[in-house]
Each structure stands twice: as C-alpha cells, then as structure tokens.
C-alpha positions in Angstrom: 17.4 -25.8 9.1 19.4 -23.4 6.9 20.8 -20.3 8.7 18.3 -17.6 7.6 20.6 -14.7 8.5 23.4 -16.0 6.2 21.2 -16.0 3.1 21.7 -13.5 0.2 19.9 -10.2 0.6 19.2 -9.7 -3.1 16.3 -11.5 -4.7 16.1 -14.0 -7.4 13.7 -13.0 -10.3 14.7 -15.8 -12.7 11.4 -17.7 -12.2 9.7 -14.7 -13.9 12.2 -14.7 -16.8 15.7 -16.2 -16.9 17.1 -12.8 -18.0 15.9 -9.3 -18.6 14.9 -8.8 -22.2 16.2 -12.3 -23.0 14.5 -14.7 -25.5 11.9 -16.0 -22.9 11.0 -12.4 -22.0 10.7 -11.3 -25.6 8.6 -14.4 -26.6 6.3 -13.9 -23.6 5.8 -10.2 -24.4 5.3 -10.8 -28.1 2.6 -13.4 -27.5 0.9 -11.2 -24.9 0.9 -8.2 -27.3 -0.6 -10.4 -30.1 -3.2 -11.9 -27.8 -4.2 -8.4 -26.5 -4.7 -7.2 -30.1 -6.7 -10.3 -31.0 -8.9 -10.0 -28.0 -9.6 -6.3 -28.6 -10.6 -7.0 -32.1 -12.9 -9.9 -31.0 -14.6 -8.0 -28.2 -15.1 -4.9 -30.3 -17.3 -6.8 -32.7 -19.1 -8.9 -30.0 -22.8 -8.1 -29.8 -24.1 -6.9 -26.5 -24.7 -9.6 -23.9 -28.0 -11.4 -24.3 -29.4 -14.9 -23.5 -28.3 -16.2 -26.9 -24.6 -15.4 -26.6 -24.0 -15.9 -22.8 -21.6 -18.8 -23.5 -19.5 -16.8 -25.9 -19.4 -14.0 -23.4 -18.2 -16.3 -20.7 -15.4 -17.5 -22.8 -14.3 -13.9 -23.6 -14.4 -13.0 -20.0 -12.1 -16.0 -19.3 -9.7 -14.8 -21.9 -9.7 -11.3 -20.4 -8.9 -12.8 -17.0 -6.0 -14.7 -18.4 -4.7 -11.5 -20.1 -4.9 -9.6 -16.8 -2.8 -12.3 -15.2 -0.2 -12.3 -17.8 0.3 -8.5 -18.1 0.4 -8.3 -14.3 3.1 -10.9 -14.4 5.1 -8.7 -16.8 4.4 -5.6 -14.8 5.5 -7.1 -11.6 8.7 -8.2 -13.2 9.5 -4.8 -14.7 8.5 -3.1 -11.4 10.9 -5.3 -9.5 13.7 -4.7 -12.1 13.3 -1.0 -12.0 13.0 -0.7 -8.3 16.3 -2.4 -7.7 18.0 -0.2 -10.4 16.2 3.1 -10.8 18.9 4.3 -13.2 18.3 1.5 -15.7 17.4 3.1 -19.0 16.3 -0.2 -20.7 14.1 -0.9 -17.7 12.5 2.6 -18.0 11.9 2.1 -21.7 10.3 -1.3 -21.2 8.1 0.1 -18.4 7.0 3.0 -20.6 6.3 0.5 -23.4 4.2 -1.7 -21.1 2.0 1.3 -20.4 0.8 1.2 -24.1 -0.2 -2.5 -23.7 -2.1 -1.7 -20.5 -3.9 0.8 -22.6 -4.9 -2.0 -24.9 -6.1 -4.1 -22.0 -8.1 -1.1 -20.8 -9.8 -1.0 -24.1 -10.7 -4.7 -23.9 -12.1 -4.0 -20.4 -14.1 -1.1 -21.8 -15.5 -3.3 -24.6 -16.6 -5.9 -22.0 -18.3 -3.2 -19.9 -20.0 -1.8 -23.0 -21.4 -5.3 -23.8 -22.7 -6.1 -20.3 -24.1 -2.6 -19.5 -27.4 -3.2 -21.3 -28.0 -6.8 -20.1 -31.2 -7.4 -18.1 -31.2 -9.2 -14.8 -32.3 -12.5 -16.2 -29.5 -12.5 -18.8 -27.1 -11.5 -16.1 -28.1 -14.4 -13.9 -27.7 -16.8 -16.8 -24.2 -15.5 -17.5 -23.2 -15.9 -13.8 -24.5 -19.5 -13.8 -22.0 -20.5 -16.5 -19.7 -23.2 -15.0 -16.5 -21.5 -16.4 -17.3 -18.5 -14.3 -17.5 -20.2 -10.9 -15.7 -18.1 -8.4 -15.8 -14.9 -10.5 -19.3 -13.7 -9.5 -18.0 -10.9 -7.2 -15.7 -9.5 -9.8 -18.3 -9.7 -12.5 -20.9 -7.9 -10.4 -18.3 -5.2 -9.8 -17.7 -4.9 -13.5 -21.5 -4.5 -14.0 -21.5 -1.7 -11.4 -18.5 -0.1 -13.1 -20.3 -0.3 -16.5 -22.8 2.3 -15.2 -20.1 4.9 -15.0 -18.5 4.6 -18.4 -18.1 7.0 -21.3 -18.8 5.9 -24.8 -16.5 3.2 -26.2 -14.6 5.8 -28.4 -14.2 8.1 -25.4 -12.9 5.4 -23.2 -10.5 4.2 -25.9 -9.2 7.8 -26.3 -8.8 8.2 -22.6 -6.8 5.0 -22.4 -4.5 6.1 -25.2 -4.0 9.6 -23.8 -3.4 8.2 -20.3 -0.1 6.6 -21.5 1.4 10.0 -22.2 -0.8 11.9 -19.7 -1.5 10.8 -16.2 0.7 7.7 -16.3 3.6 9.8 -17.6 3.3 12.1 -14.7 3.5 9.1 -12.4 6.6 7.8 -14.2 8.2 11.2 -14.0 7.8 11.2 -10.3 9.2 7.7 -9.9 12.2 8.3 -12.2 13.0 11.7 -10.7 12.8 10.7 -7.1 14.5 7.4 -7.7 17.6 9.2 -8.6 17.3 12.1 -6.1 20.1 12.7 -3.6 20.6 15.4 -0.9 23.6 16.7 0.9 23.6 15.3 4.4 25.4 17.5 6.9 26.4 15.3 9.9 26.7 16.7 13.4 30.5 16.8 13.1 30.2 19.0 10.0 31.0 16.2 7.6 29.0 16.4 4.3 27.9 13.4 2.4 25.7 12.9 -0.7 23.0 10.5 0.3 20.3 8.8 -1.9 16.8 10.1 -1.0 15.8 6.5 -0.4 17.8 6.5 2.8 16.4 9.7 4.2 13.6 8.1 6.1 16.0 5.8 8.0 18.1 8.9 8.9 14.9 10.5 10.3 14.5 7.6 12.7 18.1 8.0 14.0 18.7 8.2 17.7 20.5 11.5 17.3 18.1 14.4 17.0 20.7 16.4 15.1 20.9 13.7 12.5 17.1 13.6 12.1 16.9 17.4 11.9 19.7 17.6 9.3 18.1 14.8 7.1 14.8 16.6 7.3 16.1 20.1 6.6 18.6 19.1 3.9 16.2 16.6 2.3 13.6 19.3 2.0 16.0 21.5 0.2 16.0 18.9 -2.6 12.2 18.7 -2.6 12.0 22.5 -2.7 14.4 22.5 -5.7 11.9 20.4 -7.6 8.8 22.0 -6.1 7.4 23.4 -9.4 7.8 20.1 -11.2 6.2 18.1 -8.4 3.3 20.6 -8.1 2.7 20.3 -11.8 2.6 16.5 -11.4 0.2 16.4 -8.5 -2.1 18.9 -10.2 -2.1 17.0 -13.5 -2.9 13.7 -11.8 -5.7 15.2 -9.7 -7.0 17.2 -12.6 -7.1 14.3 -15.0 -9.0 12.2 -12.5 -11.6 14.9 -11.9 -12.1 15.3 -15.6 -12.7 11.6 -16.1 -15.0 11.4 -13.1 -17.1 14.2 -14.5 -17.3 12.5 -17.9 -18.3 9.2 -16.3 -21.0 10.7 -14.1 -19.2 10.2 -10.8 -20.1 13.4 -8.9 -18.0 12.6 -5.8 -14.2 12.1 -6.3 -14.3 9.6 -3.4 -16.7 7.3 -5.3 -13.9 5.7 -7.3 -11.4 5.1 -4.5 -14.2 3.6 -2.3 -15.2 1.4 -5.2 -11.6 0.4 -5.8 -11.3 -0.5 -2.1 -14.6 -2.4 -2.2 -15.8 -0.5 0.8 -18.8 1.8 1.4 -18.8 5.5 2.3 -20.7 4.6 5.4 -17.9 2.4 6.6 -15.1 4.9 6.0 -17.2 7.8 7.4 -17.8 5.7 10.5 -14.1 4.9 10.8 -12.9 8.5 10.6 -15.6 9.9 12.8 -14.5 7.4 15.5 -10.9 8.4 15.0 -11.6 12.2 15.1 -13.7 11.7 18.3 -10.7 9.9 19.9 -7.7 11.9 18.5 -6.5 12.3 22.1 -5.7 8.6 22.3 -2.9 8.7 19.7 -2.0 12.3 20.6 -1.2 11.1 24.1 1.4 8.7 22.6 3.1 11.7 21.0 2.9 13.7 24.2 4.8 10.9 25.9 7.5 11.2 23.3 7.7 14.9 23.8 7.9 14.5 27.5 10.8 12.1 27.1 12.6 14.7 25.0 11.9 17.3 27.7 9.8 19.3 25.2 6.2 20.5 25.2 5.8 19.3 21.6 7.6 17.5 18.8 8.9 18.4 15.4 7.7 16.5 12.4 11.1 14.8 12.1 10.7 13.5 15.6 7.6 11.4 14.7 9.6 8.2 13.9 12.4 8.8 16.4 13.4 6.0 18.7 12.7 6.5 22.4 15.4 8.5 24.2 14.8 6.3 27.2 17.0 3.4 26.0 18.2 4.0 22.4 18.4 0.7 20.6 21.7 -0.1 18.9 21.6 -0.8 15.2 19.8 -4.0 14.4 21.6 -6.1 11.8 19.7 -7.8 9.0 20.5 -11.2 10.5 19.1 -10.2 13.9 16.0 -8.8 12.3 15.4 -12.0 10.3 15.7 -14.1 13.4 13.5 -11.9 15.5 10.7 -12.0 12.9 11.1 -15.8 12.7 10.9 -16.2 16.4 7.8 -14.0 16.7 5.9 -15.8 13.9 6.9 -19.2 15.2 5.5 -18.4 18.7 2.1 -17.5 17.5 1.5 -18.6 13.9 3.5 -21.6 12.8 2.1 -21.7 9.3 3.2 -18.1 8.7 6.6 -18.9 10.1 7.1 -21.9 7.8 6.2 -19.7 4.8 8.5 -16.9 5.9 11.5 -19.3 6.1 10.6 -20.7 2.7 10.6 -17.3 0.9 13.9 -16.4 2.5 15.5 -19.6 1.4 14.1 -19.2 -2.1 15.4 -15.6 -2.3 12.1 -13.9 -2.7 13.2 -11.0 -0.5 15.2 -8.0 -1.6 16.7 -6.0 1.3 20.1 -4.8 0.4 21.0 -1.1 1.0 22.7 0.5 -2.1 22.5 3.4 -4.4 19.9 3.7 -7.2 17.3 1.6 -5.4 13.9 3.2 -5.3 12.6 4.2 -1.9 9.8 2.4 0.0 8.8 -1.2 0.6 6.2 -3.3 -1.1 5.1 -6.9 -1.9 4.3 -8.1 -5.3 3.7 -11.4 -7.0 2.4 -13.2 -10.1 -0.6 -15.4 -10.7 1.4 -17.0 -13.5 4.1 -18.4 -11.2 2.0 -18.4 -8.0 5.0 -16.7 -6.3 5.5 -13.6 -4.2 8.3 -11.1 -3.7 9.1 -8.7 -0.9 11.1 -5.5 -1.6 12.6 -3.1 0.9 15.9 -1.3 1.7 16.8 -2.5 5.2 18.6 0.2 7.2 19.4 -1.5 10.5 16.5 -0.4 12.6 13.7 -2.1 14.4 11.3 0.0 12.3 12.7 -1.9 9.2 12.3 -5.2 11.0 8.6 -4.3 11.5 8.4 -3.4 7.8 9.7 -6.8 6.9 7.0 -8.4 9.0 4.4 -6.1 7.4 5.4 -7.0 3.8 5.6 -10.7 4.6 2.0 -10.4 5.9 1.1 -9.2 2.4 2.9 -12.1 0.8 1.3 -14.6 3.1 -2.2 -13.3 2.1 -1.3 -13.9 -1.5 0.0 -17.3 -0.7 -3.1 -18.4 1.1 -5.3 -17.6 -1.8 -3.0 -18.6 -4.7 -5.1 -21.6 -5.5 -8.1 -19.5 -6.4 -8.8 -18.3 -9.9 -7.1 -15.0 -10.8 -10.3 -12.9 -10.4 -10.7 -14.2 -6.9 -7.2 -13.2 -6.0 -7.9 -9.5 -6.8 -8.5 -8.3 -3.2 -8.8 -4.6 -2.4 -6.1 -2.6 -0.7 -8.2 -2.2 2.4 -8.2 -5.9 3.1 -4.6 -6.2 1.9 -3.5 -3.8 4.6 -5.4 -5.7 7.1 -3.4 -8.9 6.5 -0.1 -7.0 6.5 -0.8 -5.2 9.7 -2.0 -8.4 11.4 1.4 -9.8 10.7 2.9 -6.7 12.3 0.8 -7.3 15.4 1.9 -10.9 15.4 5.6 -9.8 15.3 5.2 -7.2 18.0 3.2 -9.5 20.3 5.7 -12.2 19.9 8.5 -9.9 20.9 6.6 -8.6 23.9 5.9 -12.2 25.1 9.6 -13.2 24.9 10.6 -14.2 28.5 14.2 -13.0 27.7 12.9 -9.5 27.0 14.6 -6.9 29.1 12.8 -3.9 30.6 14.6 -1.7 28.2 13.5 -3.7 25.2 10.0 -3.8 26.5 10.0 0.0 26.7 11.3 0.3 23.2 8.6 -2.1 21.8 5.8 -0.3 23.6 7.1 3.0 22.2 6.9 1.4 18.8 3.2 0.5 19.5 2.6 4.1 20.4 4.4 5.2 17.3 2.2 2.9 15.1 -0.9 4.3 16.7 0.2 7.9 15.9 1.2 6.9 12.3 -2.1 5.1 11.5 -4.5 7.3 13.3 -2.9 10.7 12.9 -0.4 10.6 10.0 -2.6 8.7 7.6 -5.7 10.6 8.7 -3.8 13.7 7.9 -3.0 12.4 4.4 -6.6 11.5 3.8 -7.8 15.0 4.9 -5.1 16.7 2.8 -6.0 14.7 -0.3 -9.8 15.4 0.2 -9.2 19.1 0.4 -6.7 19.0 -2.5 -9.3 17.4 -4.8 -12.0 19.8 -3.6 -9.9 22.8 -4.4 -8.5 21.3 -7.6 -12.1 21.5 -9.1 -11.6 25.3 -9.2 -8.1 25.3 -10.7 -4.5 24.3 -10.1 -2.9 24.8 -6.7 0.4 26.6 -6.5 3.5 25.3 -4.6 2.7 27.8 -1.8 -0.9 26.7 -1.6 0.1 23.1 -1.5 2.6 23.8 1.3 0.0 25.8 3.3 -2.7 23.2 2.9 -0.3 20.5 4.1 0.7 22.6 7.1 -2.9 23.5 8.0 -3.9 19.8 7.8 -1.1 18.7 10.0 -2.1 21.3 12.6 -5.8 20.2 12.5 -5.0 16.5 13.0 -1.9 16.6 15.2 -3.2 19.5 17.3 -0.6 20.8 19.8 1.6 17.7 19.6 3.7 19.3 16.9 5.3 22.6 17.7 4.4 25.6 15.7 6.8 26.0 12.8 8.0 22.4 13.0 5.5 21.0 10.5 6.5 19.5 7.2 5.2 21.7 4.4 6.9 19.5 1.8 5.3 16.2 2.9 2.9 16.4 -0.1 6.0 16.3 -2.4 8.0 13.6 -0.6 5.1 11.1 -0.2 5.0 8.7 -3.2 1.4 7.8 -2.3 0.1 11.1 -3.7 1.6 10.4 -7.1 0.5 6.8 -7.7 -1.5 6.9 -10.8 -3.1 3.4 -10.7 -5.1 4.2 -7.6 -6.1 7.4 -5.8 -6.4 8.0 -2.1 -3.6 5.6 -1.2 -4.1 6.3 2.5 -7.3 5.3 4.2 -6.8 1.6 3.5 -3.8 1.6 5.8 -5.9 3.0 8.7 -8.7 0.6 7.8 -6.3 -2.3 7.9 -4.7 -1.2 11.1 -7.9 -0.9 13.0 -9.4 -4.1 11.6 -6.2 -5.9 12.4 -6.5 -4.8 16.0 -10.0 -6.3 16.1 -8.7 -9.5 14.5 -5.7 -9.7 16.9 -7.9 -9.1 19.9 -10.0 -12.1 18.7 -6.8 -14.2 18.2 -5.7 -13.4 21.8 -9.1 -14.3 23.1 -9.5 -17.7 21.3 -5.9 -18.6 20.5 -4.9 -20.9 17.7 -8.5 -21.8 17.0 -8.9 -18.4 15.5 -6.3 -19.0 12.7 -8.6 -21.1 10.5 -11.2 -18.4 10.7 -8.6 -15.8 9.9 -7.5 -17.7 6.8 -11.1 -18.1 5.8 -11.4 -14.4 6.0 -8.3 -14.0 3.8 -9.8 -16.4 1.2 -13.0 -14.3 1.1 -11.2 -11.0 0.4 -11.3 -11.3 -3.4 -14.9 -12.7 -3.6 -16.8 -10.2 -1.4 -16.9 -6.6 -0.4 -15.1 -5.6 2.8 -18.3 -5.5 4.7 -19.5 -8.9 3.4 -16.1 -10.6 3.8 -15.9 -9.5 7.5 -19.6 -10.2 8.2 -19.6 -13.7 6.6 -16.5 -15.0 8.3 -16.3 -12.9 11.6 -19.8 -11.6 12.1 -18.8 -7.9 12.6 -20.5 -4.8 11.3 -18.1 -2.4 9.7 -20.6 0.4 9.3 -20.9 0.7 13.1 -19.0 3.7 14.5 -18.8 1.8 17.8 -16.9 -1.0 16.2 -14.2 1.4 15.0 -14.3 3.4 18.3 -13.6 0.2 20.2 -10.6 -0.6 18.0 -9.3 3.0 18.5 -9.8 2.7 22.3 -7.8 -0.5 22.4 -4.8 1.5 21.4 -5.0 3.0 24.9 -3.6 -0.2 26.4 -0.1 0.1 25.1 -0.2 3.8 25.5 -1.0 3.5 29.2 1.7 0.8 29.6 4.3 3.1 28.1 3.1 6.0 30.1 3.8 4.0 33.3 7.3 3.4 32.1 7.8 7.0 31.3 6.6 8.0 34.7 9.0 5.6 36.4 11.9 6.9 34.5 
C-alpha cells in the first residue's frame, strides 16, 4: 500500500475542470447559462400542474434537477478555488458572477413552485407516480410544502435578483474581508509576527496559556477594527431574512431553518430542553479543566486548550493521517478503504499557508460523483479529529452517490450526524489501541470532554444568541455594543460559572463565519443534533458490533428521501421527538467525563 503520509497535501481539482477559466470551464459554464435561460423561459409559460400535463411537468422537474447538479458542480469548484486562494481576484469575480446564475435557477425553482401550488391531491399523486420521478418523492413533497410560503412570481423573481447584490453580497463581503485578515501576534518572548486570521484558532489551542491569551486578545483587536462593518453585515443578513419571511407568511423565523434541516420544532425543542436540564454534565467537563489549571473558572480562550496534565507534542500531518487510518481500520473497514482512496487520489487539501480561508469543510459534485475535503492542518490532535469529521461527511456522500441527485440532498442535521459518527469512530479506535499510554488516554478523554462542552454548551450558546438576535432585529438594527452585550450575556447563561467574569468573548459573533452564511440560517443546532444522534448511533454500534454497519449505511441512504424523524424511525426505530431520547444521549457524555475526573483526581 502507498505510504499515506508521503502524499501531497494539496488537492487535485482537475476532474472538475482541467484548468481554472480554461476552455472546458468556459464551455461548461456557457452551456449551463444557456440551459438556465431556456428552462426559465419554458417554465414561465408552463400552465399550472393538472392531470393533462403531468408528463410534461415531470420532464421539466427532471431538467431542473439536472441544472441543480450542474450549477452545484460549478459552485463547488469555485468555492474550492477561492478557499485555497482567498486573494484571487479572478476567483472572486467568477464567484460573484455565479451568484447571478443562481438567481436564474431560483427563478426556475419559483416557477415550479408556482405551477404546483394549485394542484389538487389526485393530480399530485398522478405526478408522483410518473416513472421518471422514482426516488424524488420526498423532495417533491418538500417543494409542495415550500410552495405554500411563496410570494407572487414577480416578487420572488425580484427577490432573487436583489439577493445577488443584497444578502449574498454581504456574505461575500464577510468571506473576502476575513479571508485576508491578519493580526499582530505577540509571542511570550516579546516577538511580534503578522499571522493570518485563519491560524488564530490553532494558536488558541496551544499548550502555552500566554500564547492562547495573546492570540485571543490581539485577534480581537482586528475584529474590533472591523466591528461596524461586520455589524452592518449581520444586521443586513438577518433583516433581509425577516423581511422575506414576513412576505412569505412565515411568522416564526425558525420555520425556515427547521424546514431546511428537515426536522420538526418538536424535535429541536425536545433536544434543547434535554440539554438545558443537563447543563451540569458538560459544565463538569469544563470544571475539570479549570481544576487542572488551578483556577476556579476558565477564560474563553481556554475552551480548546489541551490538558495541562500531559501536553501533547505537535502532531505531524503524517502521524495524523496514520492515526485516522488505524482507527477507521479497527472499527469500520469500508470507511478505512475509502479514506485511503481519497488520500491517494488527492481529494484532501490540508497545507498551511497564507491566503487560505479559515475553517474546514467537505464538498463534492454529483456530476463527477467525487468528494473533496478542505482544512488547514496545524499540527494538533484537534485537527486530526477535524480530518476524521470531514472524511465522515465525504463517506456519507460516497455511500449515496448512486442515488439520483434529489435523493442526495440530505439536510445538515443528518450530515452532521455522519461526520460526528466518524469522529466517534476515530476517538474510540484511539482509546482501544493497546499501545496507548496513560498520558495519551488522559489526553483523549480530555478531548471527549472538550467535545461535550463544544456541542452542548458552545453550540447551544450560538443557537440561543441567534434566536435572540433575530427576535430583537424585528424591532431594528443592533449596534456593535448591543451585539457584544448579547453575546456576553448568552455565554454567561449557557456556560454558567465555568467561565470567569470578564473572560467571555464579546466578539465571538463577529469571528464566527456561521452567523454570516447566507445560503442557510441557524448554522448551529444541526451540529448538536448530529453529535447527540451520533452518540446514540455509536452506542448501538458498540452493542451490536459490525452487524450494525449495514443498518447505519441504510440510515445514510435514507437521509435524502425522508425527514430526520422518518429516516431514523424507519431504519433504527427511535423517536426523535422524545425528550428522554435526547436526555439519554446527553447523560452518556457523563461516562468519559467521569473517567477523566478519576484521572484528574489521581494526578
């Protein structure tokens, strides 16, 4: 087998297009633009759906599905290109131009919704029975539901056009601005260095508290310098959404994110009630961290700090690659084989360099049936865990790539379940390694505690902040000081006394990309959903062993053809609206917390 650690750390995008803006790229884009225009003209004149034209409607829906796949292919490519070179002016221009074509696609979508909104139940059943729509029933039923909350065709068309230079432009501003941000890092020895903002998070997980504190403080100076701009962006994004929700008859700003996540309010309410009732479980994990640092409480920049018990040395990329491989191989051979394959094909981008955008993600294309993993590896175990997480996303897409494009459109809630399950597989494999030392075991259990605090406290905090932001935004824009105060108050509410007074992060709202993503709102609760559901999945895996994996893959294949509740119920038999289900998952976090507490007590 090829030496995985010796493979290049930059990805190969040539299967998308041989070259950026080359002849193949231009031809693909030109054909796509032409087909979008043709389809918009065709659907705009198509009579409303009735029994006589069901076959014609089925064909137009198929064309739309193909257009979605092709524009997503182009979007994925441009996103990858710009992520690896945030300073690329041609990439920025192409991305901005693509937004106009997404607006055309949105108009086609609106025309389809217009046409199906008046269909009676018998006509609808006739449409769904068309052979060319096999496997698309779930998506079409969601489209019919969406059709209820639509403005007139002219209004939706105007909203799509204005969105290019409105809400989408604010999102692009944030990405372009932050992608080039730097801050002056002051090292403990007094040395000063200009550091890309993309590397700040890694510095805030440094073993040296002085390094973490400096990265936090100096990084926040940069965020503060751009505070008014970022406040304008977050207000504009939230305000635009609220205006559109009102026009579309959506009285609750959570209706759309819940719909986008294919989950019910009953499920999310049950989940967060269970978490709030058990805040002390993840808080105990943070108290252990504070105890190790001989403090009564932590600072915000301590939340991702490695345990001071046995600081782990830097973890090279090669070592991380091999650790993930060993862990996957021990528990999930199919996932391990796929992981090796994508490394050998150079579908993973991990190199650390200037002008890369921050964060990590997985993307792919239904046109090529391929996936890509993006990250900036910074020599920490946290980054190794991120690698496992993103590969979990990629595996999910790989398992379902044979389905029609509509059936591959799974919600973020279930996407985060697959990625976090891969994280659990990685961590479990590490903890089961007979060569594991006591120091390494302590470190890994500390990571389990850190994950619990992140998913159950940090993300809960983001969710509560964003809910209150949207509630207040109905009455007007929030100032920089109001945003900072709201963020601080929310951190105090969720974290309790585990964060010392004055050591909160009032600029977290500005530094977190998730609040500025314009394609989807409330980019937070799906992570907690996925974390807790993955705990339940992994508990079942440990109980039944390899026999569970076919059931798990059946669950993955159902994620684009059913709601969260139905996908889980049909393949696993669990009720997601039960608060007890979620409470049991939260309680299970107490096992690694207790094990780590015993180590802390011994030390």
